[in-house]
Backbone as CSV, one residue per row, in Angstrom:
resi,resn,N_x,N_y,N_z,CA_x,CA_y,CA_z,C_x,C_y,C_z
1,MET,-11.503,8.688,-17.902,-11.267,8.113,-19.232,-10.417,9.075,-20.060
2,LYS,-9.469,8.510,-20.750,-8.587,9.330,-21.572,-9.367,9.967,-22.719
3,LYS,-9.187,11.262,-22.896,-9.860,11.974,-23.985,-9.254,11.564,-25.324
4,ARG,-10.124,11.188,-26.252,-9.666,10.760,-27.561,-9.636,11.931,-28.530
5,ASN,-8.696,11.889,-29.456,-8.618,12.913,-30.484,-9.656,12.646,-31.565
6,PRO,-10.278,13.695,-32.088,-11.187,13.494,-33.228,-10.424,12.924,-34.415
7,LEU,-11.135,12.142,-35.209,-10.517,11.526,-36.380,-9.976,12.586,-37.341
8,THR,-10.675,13.714,-37.402,-10.306,14.760,-38.367,-9.484,15.885,-37.734
9,ALA,-8.874,15.628,-36.572,-8.067,16.660,-35.919,-6.907,17.082,-36.804
10,ARG,-6.523,18.369,-36.709,-5.398,18.877,-37.497,-4.106,18.194,-37.077
11,ASN,-3.254,17.918,-38.037,-1.943,17.358,-37.747,-0.901,18.426,-37.455
12,PHE,-1.185,19.650,-37.924,-0.267,20.760,-37.709,-1.065,21.972,-37.246
13,PRO,-0.472,22.832,-36.427,-1.171,24.059,-36.043,-1.391,24.953,-37.256
14,SER,-2.468,25.736,-37.215,-2.757,26.653,-38.314,-1.814,27.850,-38.261
15,ALA,-1.724,28.557,-39.382,-0.917,29.778,-39.424,-1.445,30.806,-38.430
16,LYS,-2.769,30.842,-38.281,-3.387,31.771,-37.328,-2.921,31.473,-35.906
17,GLU,-2.903,30.185,-35.563,-2.449,29.795,-34.221,-0.980,30.137,-34.022
18,GLU,-0.180,29.875,-35.043,1.250,30.179,-34.934,1.492,31.682,-34.777
19,ALA,0.699,32.476,-35.507,0.885,33.925,-35.447,0.549,34.481,-34.076
20,LYS,-0.359,33.815,-33.366,-0.787,34.310,-32.050,0.157,33.880,-30.923
21,LYS,0.998,32.889,-31.183,1.910,32.434,-30.139,2.962,33.500,-29.855
22,PRO,3.257,33.755,-28.596,4.348,34.692,-28.310,5.669,34.106,-28.797
23,ALA,6.432,34.926,-29.503,7.699,34.454,-30.065,8.782,34.455,-28.995
24,ALA,9.544,33.379,-28.949,10.692,33.336,-28.044,11.716,34.365,-28.507
25,PRO,12.318,35.102,-27.596,13.296,36.115,-28.017,14.494,35.458,-28.696
26,PRO,14.988,36.055,-29.783,16.166,35.475,-30.451,17.401,35.635,-29.579
27,PRO,18.379,34.780,-29.771,19.580,34.822,-28.911,20.589,35.873,-29.374
28,PHE,20.073,37.046,-29.764,20.971,38.119,-30.203,20.247,39.446,-30.074
29,ASP,20.981,40.511,-30.081,20.419,41.857,-30.033,20.341,42.421,-31.451
30,GLY,19.615,43.526,-31.586,19.569,44.217,-32.877,18.348,43.841,-33.695
31,ASP,18.480,44.044,-34.991,17.365,43.849,-35.926,16.905,42.393,-35.931
32,ILE,15.582,42.190,-35.669,15.054,40.818,-35.641,14.124,40.562,-36.824
33,SER,14.182,41.408,-37.869,13.250,41.272,-38.978,13.338,39.896,-39.636
34,ALA,14.533,39.360,-39.778,14.680,38.046,-40.412,14.078,36.942,-39.555
35,TYR,13.970,37.194,-38.255,13.480,36.170,-37.325,11.946,36.088,-37.313
36,ARG,11.256,37.159,-37.763,9.795,37.162,-37.740,9.228,36.133,-38.721
37,LEU,8.060,35.589,-38.381,7.361,34.755,-39.339,7.083,35.573,-40.591
38,ALA,7.325,35.016,-41.750,7.196,35.773,-43.004,5.804,36.331,-43.188
39,PHE,4.760,35.543,-42.805,3.396,35.987,-43.092,2.851,36.992,-42.090
40,VAL,3.626,37.346,-41.053,3.214,38.433,-40.157,4.211,39.590,-40.206
41,ASP,5.138,39.543,-41.128,6.176,40.560,-41.245,5.767,41.569,-42.324
42,ASP,5.175,42.682,-41.905,4.698,43.684,-42.860,5.825,44.236,-43.726
43,ASP,6.968,44.468,-43.132,8.087,45.016,-43.900,8.468,44.076,-45.043
44,PHE,8.440,42.787,-44.769,8.769,41.804,-45.794,7.675,41.754,-46.862
45,LEU,6.413,41.694,-46.443,5.301,41.586,-47.387,5.191,42.806,-48.293
46,LEU,5.681,43.947,-47.834,5.585,45.173,-48.620,6.828,45.451,-49.460
47,ARG,7.735,44.516,-49.508,8.908,44.679,-50.372,8.484,44.724,-51.835
48,GLU,9.264,45.440,-52.635,8.955,45.576,-54.064,8.856,44.208,-54.743
49,GLU,9.748,43.288,-54.341,9.778,41.972,-54.979,8.541,41.123,-54.676
50,LEU,7.789,41.513,-53.653,6.609,40.746,-53.246,5.331,41.216,-53.932
51,ARG,5.445,42.107,-54.926,4.252,42.597,-55.622,3.386,41.456,-56.174
52,PRO,3.957,40.428,-56.814,3.101,39.343,-57.312,2.298,38.664,-56.208
53,VAL,2.892,38.552,-55.027,2.183,37.942,-53.895,1.043,38.846,-53.446
54,ARG,1.303,40.150,-53.382,0.259,41.094,-52.966,-0.884,41.118,-53.981
55,MET,-0.552,41.004,-55.251,-1.600,40.964,-56.270,-2.454,39.708,-56.118
56,GLN,-1.810,38.603,-55.812,-2.560,37.367,-55.614,-3.469,37.473,-54.390
57,LEU,-2.967,38.090,-53.331,-3.782,38.279,-52.128,-4.988,39.168,-52.425
58,GLU,-4.775,40.200,-53.247,-5.865,41.108,-53.577,-6.892,40.441,-54.493
59,LEU,-6.479,39.445,-55.233,-7.428,38.629,-55.994,-8.178,37.680,-55.071
60,LEU,-7.464,37.051,-54.155,-8.047,35.979,-53.345,-8.973,36.477,-52.242
61,LYS,-8.611,37.560,-51.568,-9.408,37.977,-50.407,-10.861,38.250,-50.776
62,PRO,-11.161,39.130,-51.753,-12.571,39.347,-52.111,-13.228,38.093,-52.690
63,GLU,-12.461,37.294,-53.415,-13.012,36.081,-54.008,-13.466,35.102,-52.930
64,LEU,-12.616,34.846,-51.962,-12.953,33.876,-50.919,-14.109,34.365,-50.051
65,ILE,-14.117,35.657,-49.741,-15.206,36.189,-48.918,-16.532,36.108,-49.661
66,GLN,-16.529,36.432,-50.964,-17.778,36.335,-51.726,-18.235,34.882,-51.873
67,GLN,-17.304,33.966,-51.992,-17.676,32.554,-52.003,-18.339,32.171,-50.681
68,GLU,-17.732,32.605,-49.572,-18.284,32.296,-48.246,-19.662,32.913,-48.059
69,GLN,-19.877,34.082,-48.655,-21.168,34.758,-48.552,-22.166,34.257,-49.607
70,GLN,-21.747,33.273,-50.409,-22.586,32.644,-51.438,-23.110,33.651,-52.466
71,ILE,-22.235,34.577,-52.838,-22.581,35.558,-53.865,-22.185,34.995,-55.216
72,LYS,-23.177,34.817,-56.082,-22.943,34.204,-57.385,-23.214,35.166,-58.542
73,SER,-24.161,36.080,-58.375,-24.563,36.975,-59.466,-24.562,38.415,-58.981
74,THR,-23.949,39.288,-59.774,-23.881,40.694,-59.392,-24.300,41.592,-60.545
75,LEU,-24.768,42.764,-60.188,-25.097,43.826,-61.142,-24.147,44.981,-60.850
76,VAL,-23.308,45.333,-61.810,-22.288,46.348,-61.588,-22.793,47.704,-62.058
77,ILE,-22.676,48.694,-61.186,-23.075,50.062,-61.509,-21.839,50.954,-61.517
78,PHE,-21.528,51.497,-62.702,-20.444,52.462,-62.867,-21.048,53.866,-62.958
79,GLY,-20.278,54.879,-62.598,-20.752,56.247,-62.767,-19.953,57.228,-61.936
80,SER,-20.185,58.493,-62.182,-19.391,59.557,-61.581,-19.578,59.656,-60.068
81,ALA,-18.466,59.939,-59.390,-18.509,60.237,-57.955,-19.028,61.654,-57.702
82,ARG,-19.191,62.469,-58.756,-19.515,63.890,-58.589,-21.000,64.201,-58.748
83,ILE,-21.793,63.206,-59.112,-23.228,63.452,-59.297,-23.923,63.425,-57.933
84,LEU,-24.691,64.457,-57.664,-25.273,64.663,-56.335,-26.693,64.101,-56.229
85,PRO,-27.119,63.763,-55.010,-28.543,63.485,-54.793,-29.356,64.735,-55.091
86,ARG,-30.628,64.557,-55.454,-31.444,65.697,-55.867,-31.555,66.747,-54.758
87,ASP,-31.776,66.328,-53.514,-31.957,67.316,-52.452,-30.688,68.137,-52.219
88,THR,-29.534,67.486,-52.328,-28.267,68.207,-52.176,-28.066,69.191,-53.322
89,ALA,-28.409,68.764,-54.540,-28.272,69.638,-55.711,-29.234,70.825,-55.622
90,GLU,-30.434,70.597,-55.148,-31.399,71.694,-54.979,-30.901,72.707,-53.965
91,ALA,-30.299,72.215,-52.876,-29.750,73.126,-51.863,-28.593,73.939,-52.447
92,ALA,-27.791,73.318,-53.327,-26.673,74.029,-53.952,-27.170,75.134,-54.882
93,VAL,-28.279,74.874,-55.591,-28.871,75.898,-56.463,-29.355,77.073,-55.625
94,ALA,-30.046,76.775,-54.535,-30.563,77.839,-53.669,-29.425,78.686,-53.101
95,ALA,-28.344,78.029,-52.695,-27.201,78.760,-52.137,-26.535,79.626,-53.210
96,ALA,-26.417,79.093,-54.427,-25.792,79.855,-55.514,-26.637,81.055,-55.898
97,GLU,-27.948,80.888,-55.931,-28.837,81.996,-56.272,-28.788,83.080,-55.208
98,ALA,-28.673,82.650,-53.954,-28.579,83.629,-52.865,-27.255,84.399,-52.934
99,GLY,-26.189,83.729,-53.434,-24.879,84.365,-53.501,-24.723,85.317,-54.660
100,GLY,-25.543,85.181,-55.700,-25.502,86.113,-56.820,-24.394,85.884,-57.831
101,ASP,-23.637,84.786,-57.702,-22.552,84.477,-58.640,-23.148,83.706,-59.817
102,THR,-23.161,84.322,-60.992,-23.827,83.687,-62.141,-23.121,82.414,-62.586
103,ALA,-21.795,82.373,-62.497,-21.063,81.153,-62.874,-21.402,80.021,-61.913
104,ALA,-21.469,80.344,-60.623,-21.822,79.333,-59.624,-23.260,78.856,-59.824
105,GLN,-24.126,79.780,-60.198,-25.520,79.409,-60.460,-25.622,78.443,-61.637
106,SER,-24.851,78.698,-62.691,-24.860,77.827,-63.855,-24.361,76.430,-63.507
107,ARG,-23.287,76.362,-62.735,-22.750,75.057,-62.327,-23.757,74.308,-61.463
108,ALA,-24.397,75.021,-60.556,-25.357,74.384,-59.659,-26.567,73.861,-60.425
109,ARG,-27.011,74.612,-61.430,-28.161,74.147,-62.230,-27.790,72.900,-63.039
110,THR,-26.555,72.860,-63.523,-26.091,71.669,-64.241,-26.057,70.465,-63.302
111,GLN,-25.559,70.695,-62.093,-25.544,69.612,-61.107,-26.956,69.120,-60.792
112,LEU,-27.896,70.044,-60.728,-29.283,69.657,-60.458,-29.838,68.824,-61.613
113,ALA,-29.545,69.220,-62.837,-30.011,68.443,-63.992,-29.402,67.048,-63.988
114,MET,-28.128,66.946,-63.633,-27.454,65.646,-63.612,-27.901,64.773,-62.442
115,SER,-28.485,65.382,-61.425,-28.889,64.608,-60.238,-29.967,63.579,-60.553
116,ARG,-30.622,63.726,-61.690,-31.634,62.728,-62.043,-30.999,61.348,-62.207
117,TYR,-29.716,61.321,-62.581,-29.041,60.034,-62.734,-28.790,59.373,-61.373
118,TYR,-28.524,60.184,-60.360,-28.403,59.630,-59.001,-29.701,58.931,-58.619
119,GLU,-30.820,59.622,-58.879,-32.113,59.069,-58.484,-32.471,57.826,-59.308
120,GLU,-32.092,57.791,-60.583,-32.354,56.601,-61.398,-31.495,55.424,-60.939
121,ALA,-30.233,55.683,-60.604,-29.364,54.613,-60.103,-29.903,54.057,-58.794
122,ARG,-30.350,54.942,-57.946,-30.920,54.531,-56.655,-32.170,53.683,-56.863
123,ARG,-33.057,54.118,-57.778,-34.293,53.373,-58.025,-34.014,52.041,-58.709
124,PHE,-33.053,52.042,-59.639,-32.745,50.796,-60.339,-32.178,49.754,-59.375
125,ALA,-31.264,50.164,-58.500,-30.721,49.242,-57.502,-31.818,48.727,-56.579
126,ASP,-32.751,49.587,-56.235,-33.894,49.201,-55.401,-34.738,48.138,-56.108
127,ILE,-35.043,48.374,-57.398,-35.880,47.435,-58.160,-35.213,46.064,-58.261
128,VAL,-33.930,46.050,-58.643,-33.210,44.782,-58.807,-33.132,44.031,-57.485
129,THR,-32.838,44.749,-56.418,-32.682,44.107,-55.115,-34.006,43.544,-54.614
130,ARG,-35.086,44.321,-54.699,-36.388,43.836,-54.238,-36.862,42.627,-55.054
131,ALA,-36.596,42.654,-56.349,-37.095,41.591,-57.223,-36.358,40.273,-57.016
132,THR,-35.125,40.316,-56.517,-34.328,39.080,-56.464,-33.830,38.694,-55.079
133,LYS,-33.985,39.550,-54.074,-33.318,39.294,-52.792,-33.810,38.040,-52.084
134,ASP,-35.045,37.609,-52.330,-35.571,36.420,-51.667,-35.467,35.167,-52.528
135,LYS,-34.788,35.285,-53.659,-34.593,34.145,-54.546,-33.375,33.341,-54.089
136,PRO,-33.283,32.073,-54.518,-32.112,31.276,-54.139,-30.788,31.908,-54.570
137,HIS,-30.809,32.636,-55.698,-29.592,33.293,-56.171,-29.886,34.773,-56.414
138,PRO,-29.830,35.590,-55.362,-30.099,37.025,-55.538,-29.054,37.675,-56.446
139,ILE,-29.456,38.807,-57.027,-28.498,39.641,-57.766,-28.062,40.765,-56.827
140,TYR,-26.774,40.828,-56.556,-26.226,41.819,-55.634,-25.665,43.009,-56.409
141,VAL,-26.022,44.198,-55.989,-25.475,45.414,-56.598,-24.020,45.575,-56.169
142,VAL,-23.171,45.900,-57.139,-21.748,46.183,-56.888,-21.430,47.566,-57.425
143,THR,-20.738,48.364,-56.629,-20.277,49.676,-57.084,-18.815,49.850,-56.682
144,GLY,-18.253,50.979,-57.098,-16.895,51.318,-56.692,-16.786,51.791,-55.265
145,GLY,-17.914,51.861,-54.559,-17.888,52.104,-53.123,-17.798,53.546,-52.670
146,GLY,-17.700,54.492,-53.606,-17.539,55.888,-53.222,-18.838,56.664,-53.243
147,PRO,-18.759,57.993,-53.398,-19.956,58.840,-53.432,-20.594,58.870,-54.821
148,GLY,-21.555,59.767,-55.014,-22.173,59.957,-56.324,-22.999,58.766,-56.758
149,ILE,-22.845,58.366,-58.009,-23.596,57.240,-58.561,-23.315,55.960,-57.775
150,MET,-22.087,55.808,-57.314,-21.745,54.625,-56.518,-22.589,54.576,-55.243
151,GLU,-22.656,55.687,-54.560,-23.485,55.768,-53.359,-24.941,55.464,-53.687
152,ALA,-25.422,55.994,-54.795,-26.821,55.787,-55.175,-27.134,54.307,-55.349
153,GLY,-26.214,53.556,-55.985,-26.434,52.126,-56.173,-26.487,51.379,-54.853
154,ASN,-25.512,51.622,-53.991,-25.525,50.958,-52.679,-26.721,51.396,-51.844
155,ARG,-27.097,52.657,-51.978,-28.225,53.182,-51.204,-29.533,52.522,-51.627
156,GLY,-29.741,52.373,-52.935,-30.964,51.738,-53.400,-31.100,50.320,-52.880
157,ALA,-29.994,49.563,-52.904,-30.018,48.191,-52.387,-30.290,48.184,-50.890
158,PHE,-29.659,49.110,-50.174,-29.844,49.207,-48.720,-31.297,49.528,-48.381
159,GLU,-31.874,50.473,-49.093,-33.260,50.874,-48.821,-34.253,49.777,-49.182
160,ALA,-33.834,48.860,-50.061,-34.691,47.731,-50.424,-34.537,46.573,-49.441
161,GLY,-33.685,46.733,-48.441,-33.488,45.686,-47.454,-32.537,44.595,-47.893
162,GLY,-31.710,44.896,-48.913,-30.770,43.902,-49.403,-29.336,44.268,-49.082
163,ARG,-28.444,43.375,-49.437,-27.016,43.610,-49.247,-26.399,44.089,-50.563
164,SER,-25.292,44.805,-50.476,-24.587,45.257,-51.671,-23.102,45.345,-51.380
165,ILE,-22.336,45.415,-52.462,-20.880,45.314,-52.399,-20.255,46.642,-52.806
166,GLY,-19.167,47.002,-52.157,-18.387,48.173,-52.532,-16.945,47.771,-52.764
167,LEU,-16.401,48.103,-53.931,-15.004,47.818,-54.258,-14.239,49.135,-54.262
168,ASN,-13.808,49.548,-53.082,-13.120,50.825,-52.936,-11.679,50.734,-53.441
169,ILE,-11.115,51.889,-53.748,-9.743,51.945,-54.252,-8.969,53.004,-53.477
170,VAL,-7.712,52.727,-53.172,-6.857,53.716,-52.515,-6.479,54.779,-53.542
171,LEU,-6.758,56.041,-53.225,-6.472,57.165,-54.121,-5.595,58.184,-53.402
172,PRO,-4.898,59.055,-54.149,-4.076,60.077,-53.494,-4.881,60.928,-52.513
173,HIS,-6.117,61.287,-52.902,-7.026,61.981,-51.992,-8.038,60.948,-51.530
174,GLU,-7.878,60.483,-50.302,-8.596,59.307,-49.814,-10.096,59.418,-50.027
175,GLN,-10.672,58.365,-50.580,-12.112,58.291,-50.815,-12.720,57.345,-49.787
176,ALA,-13.561,57.886,-48.907,-14.165,57.046,-47.878,-15.303,56.232,-48.472
177,PRO,-15.503,55.006,-47.994,-16.642,54.219,-48.456,-17.953,54.915,-48.100
178,ASN,-18.928,54.820,-48.998,-20.229,55.397,-48.653,-20.902,54.537,-47.582
179,PRO,-21.831,55.102,-46.811,-22.369,54.405,-45.630,-23.395,53.319,-45.934
180,TYR,-23.709,53.071,-47.211,-24.775,52.133,-47.551,-24.253,50.748,-47.948
181,ILE,-22.936,50.596,-48.031,-22.354,49.295,-48.373,-22.545,48.334,-47.200
182,THR,-22.830,47.073,-47.492,-22.874,46.054,-46.448,-21.461,45.893,-45.875
183,PRO,-21.279,46.087,-44.563,-19.919,46.148,-44.000,-19.038,44.957,-44.352
184,GLU,-19.583,43.736,-44.289,-18.746,42.569,-44.572,-18.440,42.408,-46.059
185,LEU,-19.039,43.285,-46.893,-18.804,43.247,-48.337,-18.172,44.549,-48.829
186,CYS,-17.509,45.242,-47.921,-16.829,46.499,-48.250,-15.339,46.209,-48.375
187,PHE,-14.859,46.154,-49.619,-13.480,45.792,-49.895,-12.658,47.025,-50.264
188,ARG,-11.350,46.887,-50.163,-10.450,48.001,-50.472,-9.289,47.468,-51.304
189,PHE,-9.027,48.142,-52.428,-8.014,47.679,-53.367,-6.875,48.683,-53.500
190,HIS,-5.706,48.155,-53.791,-4.567,48.973,-54.193,-4.434,48.982,-55.713
191,TYR,-4.702,47.827,-56.350,-4.498,47.671,-57.790,-5.808,47.864,-58.556
192,PHE,-5.811,48.850,-59.450,-6.998,49.095,-60.282,-7.359,47.855,-61.102
193,ALA,-6.347,47.174,-61.643,-6.603,46.042,-62.539,-7.366,44.933,-61.824
194,LEU,-6.991,44.648,-60.602,-7.666,43.571,-59.872,-9.060,43.996,-59.433
195,ARG,-9.206,45.264,-59.129,-10.542,45.781,-58.811,-11.473,45.625,-60.005
196,LYS,-10.986,45.982,-61.201,-11.822,45.854,-62.396,-12.124,44.389,-62.706
197,MET,-11.184,43.515,-62.414,-11.424,42.084,-62.612,-12.569,41.615,-61.718
198,HIS,-12.594,42.079,-60.471,-13.661,41.688,-59.550,-15.009,42.292,-59.961
199,PHE,-14.998,43.459,-60.587,-16.254,43.994,-61.118,-16.897,42.996,-62.087
200,LEU,-16.070,42.345,-62.884,-16.587,41.523,-63.973,-16.822,40.061,-63.606
201,MET,-16.161,39.560,-62.603,-16.126,38.120,-62.372,-17.496,37.490,-62.148
202,ARG,-18.387,38.165,-61.436,-19.703,37.597,-61.141,-20.845,38.368,-61.818
203,SER,-20.507,39.320,-62.650,-21.539,40.229,-63.160,-22.441,39.559,-64.191
204,VAL,-23.738,39.809,-64.051,-24.714,39.371,-65.053,-25.113,40.543,-65.946
205,ALA,-24.750,41.759,-65.545,-25.015,42.956,-66.343,-24.113,44.075,-65.842
206,LEU,-23.817,45.017,-66.749,-23.000,46.181,-66.430,-23.803,47.422,-66.781
207,VAL,-23.868,48.356,-65.853,-24.704,49.542,-66.028,-23.821,50.775,-65.879
208,ALA,-23.751,51.587,-66.929,-22.902,52.778,-66.921,-23.763,54.029,-66.912
209,PHE,-23.596,54.833,-65.889,-24.210,56.156,-65.809,-23.162,57.187,-66.241
210,PRO,-23.563,58.412,-66.515,-22.575,59.419,-66.903,-21.424,59.496,-65.912
211,GLY,-20.240,59.651,-66.459,-19.053,59.726,-65.618,-17.867,60.219,-66.416
212,GLY,-16.728,60.277,-65.773,-15.512,60.794,-66.397,-14.544,59.700,-66.800
213,TYR,-13.257,59.964,-66.625,-12.231,59.032,-67.076,-12.403,57.640,-66.459
214,GLY,-12.654,57.607,-65.158,-12.759,56.316,-64.482,-13.906,55.483,-65.016
215,THR,-15.059,56.120,-65.199,-16.233,55.413,-65.724,-15.965,54.907,-67.133
216,MET,-15.341,55.751,-67.968,-15.065,55.330,-69.342,-14.039,54.202,-69.383
217,ASP,-13.065,54.260,-68.502,-12.074,53.186,-68.408,-12.759,51.855,-68.096
218,GLU,-13.632,51.862,-67.096,-14.330,50.634,-66.692,-15.273,50.139,-67.792
219,LEU,-16.009,51.070,-68.393,-16.961,50.704,-69.441,-16.258,50.113,-70.655
220,PHE,-15.203,50.789,-71.142,-14.563,50.344,-72.375,-13.720,49.094,-72.178
221,GLU,-13.203,48.880,-70.978,-12.526,47.602,-70.750,-13.532,46.459,-70.845
222,ALA,-14.711,46.650,-70.243,-15.748,45.613,-70.311,-16.186,45.376,-71.756
223,LEU,-16.426,46.456,-72.518,-16.844,46.307,-73.921,-15.760,45.617,-74.749
224,THR,-14.490,45.935,-74.475,-13.395,45.295,-75.212,-13.350,43.796,-74.945
225,LEU,-13.524,43.407,-73.687,-13.499,41.984,-73.343,-14.663,41.240,-73.998
226,ILE,-15.821,41.886,-74.060,-16.971,41.255,-74.720,-16.741,41.206,-76.231
227,GLN,-16.281,42.310,-76.808,-16.043,42.396,-78.252,-15.057,41.333,-78.721
228,THR,-14.014,41.098,-77.930,-12.961,40.171,-78.332,-13.241,38.737,-77.896
229,GLY,-14.353,38.518,-77.234,-14.708,37.167,-76.802,-13.929,36.677,-75.598
230,LYS,-13.254,37.600,-74.890,-12.512,37.200,-73.695,-13.431,36.939,-72.511
231,CYS,-14.647,37.467,-72.563,-15.642,37.142,-71.540,-16.991,37.020,-72.228
232,ARG,-17.935,36.398,-71.551,-19.225,36.144,-72.179,-19.986,37.451,-72.391
233,ARG,-20.824,37.428,-73.389,-21.652,38.596,-73.661,-22.734,38.698,-72.596
234,ARG,-22.971,39.900,-72.127,-24.010,40.159,-71.130,-24.546,41.562,-71.367
235,PRO,-25.705,41.907,-70.826,-26.249,43.243,-71.055,-25.318,44.344,-70.540
236,VAL,-25.080,45.327,-71.388,-24.373,46.547,-70.997,-25.366,47.683,-71.224
237,LEU,-25.796,48.316,-70.156,-26.830,49.347,-70.213,-26.196,50.701,-69.932
238,MET,-26.431,51.659,-70.831,-25.848,52.989,-70.693,-26.969,53.999,-70.494
239,PHE,-27.039,54.562,-69.303,-28.086,55.531,-68.970,-27.762,56.889,-69.578
240,GLY,-28.713,57.409,-70.363,-28.571,58.757,-70.891,-28.017,58.800,-72.296
241,ARG,-28.858,58.502,-73.293,-28.403,58.507,-74.683,-27.769,59.849,-75.064
242,GLU,-28.402,60.957,-74.659,-27.884,62.273,-75.055,-26.471,62.482,-74.538
243,PHE,-26.237,62.120,-73.286,-24.892,62.288,-72.715,-23.871,61.463,-73.493
244,TRP,-24.144,60.176,-73.675,-23.154,59.281,-74.259,-22.908,59.575,-75.735
245,THR,-23.954,59.938,-76.483,-23.756,60.193,-77.916,-23.091,61.544,-78.164
246,ARG,-23.238,62.473,-77.227,-22.470,63.723,-77.323,-21.005,63.484,-76.979
247,LEU,-20.776,62.567,-76.048,-19.416,62.291,-75.594,-18.636,61.442,-76.594
248,ILE,-19.295,60.435,-77.175,-18.624,59.474,-78.058,-19.452,59.323,-79.329
249,ASN,-18.831,59.517,-80.474,-19.518,59.336,-81.749,-19.312,57.890,-82.206
250,PHE,-20.235,57.038,-81.808,-20.114,55.614,-82.140,-20.242,55.383,-83.645
251,GLU,-21.030,56.219,-84.321,-21.202,56.062,-85.771,-19.882,56.288,-86.510
252,VAL,-19.092,57.243,-86.048,-17.788,57.492,-86.660,-16.877,56.278,-86.491
253,LEU,-16.954,55.620,-85.345,-16.131,54.428,-85.125,-16.465,53.339,-86.143
254,VAL,-17.765,53.195,-86.457,-18.168,52.199,-87.460,-17.760,52.654,-88.860
255,GLU,-18.061,53.930,-89.190,-17.801,54.448,-90.537,-16.320,54.397,-90.905
256,THR,-15.466,54.613,-89.935,-14.023,54.627,-90.214,-13.384,53.258,-90.027
257,GLY,-14.187,52.255,-89.687,-13.668,50.902,-89.538,-12.925,50.655,-88.243
258,MET,-13.076,51.570,-87.299,-12.390,51.382,-86.023,-13.057,50.295,-85.175
259,ILE,-14.351,50.087,-85.371,-15.052,48.933,-84.820,-15.851,48.321,-85.963
260,SER,-16.226,47.067,-85.817,-16.971,46.369,-86.872,-18.450,46.708,-86.776
261,PRO,-19.157,46.682,-87.915,-20.609,46.830,-87.852,-21.189,45.774,-86.907
262,GLY,-22.029,46.215,-86.024,-22.583,45.321,-85.011,-21.965,45.540,-83.647
263,ASP,-20.721,46.050,-83.616,-20.094,46.313,-82.318,-20.818,47.417,-81.552
264,GLU,-21.500,48.304,-82.310,-22.268,49.364,-81.627,-23.531,48.806,-80.990
265,GLN,-23.802,47.518,-81.208,-24.969,46.879,-80.593,-24.595,46.051,-79.362
266,LEU,-23.358,46.198,-78.899,-22.944,45.495,-77.683,-23.525,46.126,-76.429
267,PHE,-24.191,47.275,-76.586,-24.769,47.976,-75.439,-26.145,48.515,-75.815
268,HIS,-26.899,48.897,-74.799,-28.227,49.487,-74.985,-28.279,50.817,-74.250
269,PHE,-28.864,51.829,-74.890,-29.154,53.078,-74.201,-30.481,52.929,-73.458
270,VAL,-30.523,53.417,-72.236,-31.762,53.432,-71.457,-31.861,54.785,-70.760
271,GLU,-33.082,55.127,-70.362,-33.305,56.419,-69.708,-33.852,56.285,-68.290
272,THR,-34.534,55.197,-68.013,-35.177,55.058,-66.702,-34.844,53.713,-66.074
273,ALA,-35.030,53.655,-64.762,-34.803,52.409,-64.030,-35.716,51.306,-64.526
274,GLU,-36.968,51.663,-64.833,-37.929,50.660,-65.298,-37.533,50.083,-66.656
275,GLU,-37.044,50.945,-67.544,-36.597,50.488,-68.860,-35.406,49.543,-68.723
276,ALA,-34.479,49.882,-67.846,-33.301,49.040,-67.629,-33.700,47.691,-67.036
277,TRP,-34.614,47.699,-66.071,-35.062,46.448,-65.458,-35.778,45.570,-66.475
278,ALA,-36.577,46.171,-67.356,-37.296,45.390,-68.371,-36.304,44.653,-69.276
279,LEU,-35.208,45.312,-69.659,-34.200,44.656,-70.486,-33.526,43.507,-69.745
280,LEU,-33.199,43.754,-68.490,-32.547,42.727,-67.682,-33.488,41.556,-67.421
281,GLU,-34.726,41.880,-67.124,-35.744,40.866,-66.842,-35.955,39.969,-68.055
282,ASN,-35.963,40.573,-69.236,-36.157,39.811,-70.463,-34.929,38.955,-70.797
283,GLU,-33.746,39.504,-70.581,-32.511,38.785,-70.891,-32.399,37.483,-70.111
284,TYR,-32.782,37.526,-68.836,-32.612,36.360,-67.967,-33.922,35.703,-67.552
285,ASP,-35.035,36.162,-68.148,-36.337,35.593,-67.817,-36.547,35.601,-66.307
286,LEU,-36.429,36.792,-65.717,-36.471,36.937,-64.269,-37.868,37.101,-63.696
287,SER,-38.878,37.136,-64.544,-40.226,37.379,-64.040,-40.845,36.107,-63.493
288,GLY,-41.662,36.282,-62.482,-42.515,35.208,-61.961,-41.749,33.964,-61.558
289,ASP,-42.262,32.789,-61.979,-41.720,31.523,-61.554,-40.354,31.210,-62.155
290,ASN,-39.983,31.971,-63.168,-38.724,31.700,-63.825,-37.573,32.538,-63.264
291,ALA,-37.832,33.265,-62.189,-36.855,34.225,-61.682,-35.584,33.567,-61.156
292,ASP,-35.592,32.267,-60.941,-34.398,31.607,-60.420,-33.507,31.058,-61.532
293,ALA,-33.951,31.227,-62.791,-33.252,30.547,-63.887,-31.898,31.143,-64.200
294,HIS,-31.641,32.383,-63.748,-30.364,33.007,-64.110,-29.204,32.325,-63.427
């Protein structure tokens, strides 16, 4: 009996199928770049004029994969790549004390004091992941994918038995993804702007731990978008009141009219993972039978 075609059979081969077909040799010698299929020609795709196409691809790839993985709600954790886990910081103090260098000892003690933020980020990611991972719409931890606070966030989710996302960025000194990111959710970006857009697209809350220029860039872009109504208001939690108020005088911004009264209430200071979870839990009514309402 003659084999019948399915009603929904493709009318044209897919791009994937075309790319896998061996190409017939062109009837000429020399450069064959023009003869290559455009979508498999790296030299063509990397041309300066193709930047808009590359930006669109960098928007679409993480978006489509997250759609396929049914990721709807995320918790974004920002923070320094330089903050160490407590055990690593303790070992650094011991090594500095053994070496007798007072400047090194001072730096190591500061690192040890700051390591509490690594442990809070790790615990907070653990709490959020355990509380929501078995719900119809889990909250997935998202970080920048590197070491320090980023590692702590992915690690907490991993230790809780959940999945988490890493949005890595190409840097002059290559930053390897931390080992706790879920492999199929480990993305790599060239454009900072598109990476920051993906931080915000599914986020139900933004959590900022102490950090440097990169952390402040991410935090203040998010606050600006909320302040100007370009995106919906959501909890912005800043760990470490002492750190942030020493770094930024928010009262001066209000007093001098640089921000409006009330803009300093777009965020909350928190000190512990439990305090941060309580705010998030209350915002979205995540406790008990109502945990699916977000």
